[in-house]
N, C-alpha and C positions, 0 to 999 in steps of 0.2 A: 666310416667313412672314407669313399674312395679315393681323393681323392684330398694331398699337402691342402693343406688350408690358406697357407698364401697367396694360393695359385687365386683363391678371390677375395684379396685384398690391397684395391690398388696402394694403399698410404702407406709404410711403416717410418717410424718416426723411433728413438735414434738407431742408429747401426748395429752390427754384432759387438763392435768392438768398444760402444758405450753402456750394454745390458752389462748389468751385476750377471756373474756367471751362476752365482747364487739358486736365482730361478726362473734355471735350465734345470736343473742336476733332479727332481721328483718333479710328480702329480701334487701341485698346491691344493687344497681346495676351489682356490680364485679358478685355477687352473686348467680344474674339473669341472665344475662349471659351464667356462669357456666353450670349451673342448663339446662337452653334449648340447648347450646351445646353435651349435655348431657358428660360433663367433656370431653373433646376433646382437648388435651394442641393442635396440630395445629392448632384450629378455632379460640382460645385466643387470645384479645387481650394484654394481659399481653405476652401474649410470644415470640412477637415480641422485650419485652427490653430487651429481653437477661437477664434476673433478675440470680440471681445467690444462689437461695431457691431453696426448696421444695417447693409444692402448698400444699396449706393446705383447698385449698377447696373442698372438695371433700369429705374431712371431715365435712368441714363449709355447706358443706349442707346438712350432712348426720344429724347432728345433728339439721338446721333450718327442716328440713321437720318433726320428729320425735317431736321436740317441740314445732313446729305454722304450721305445717304438712306441702304443694307443692304452691306453690305458683297460684296466677291467669293467666290464658291462655293471656288476657287482659295486665301484665306482660309483658311478649313480645316482648306487640310491643316498651315498652320501652328501651329496649334494642335495638333494631333495628338503 
């Protein structure tokens, strides 16, 4: 991925100070899935749940890339 993902996202909510620090410490399975599908919500396993919240995952991914770097390619196999 050449660009930081949030550059392509128009809407983020809530702000950083309202987001739990725990979700920005490690690459979780959900973060990995989102990263490897390029934040395409149509491909996301959570989108089938019809949740009533605005997804924060693109913002989480940006933070993870900036703080710990991009995940290893091998991690993609774990999300399949």
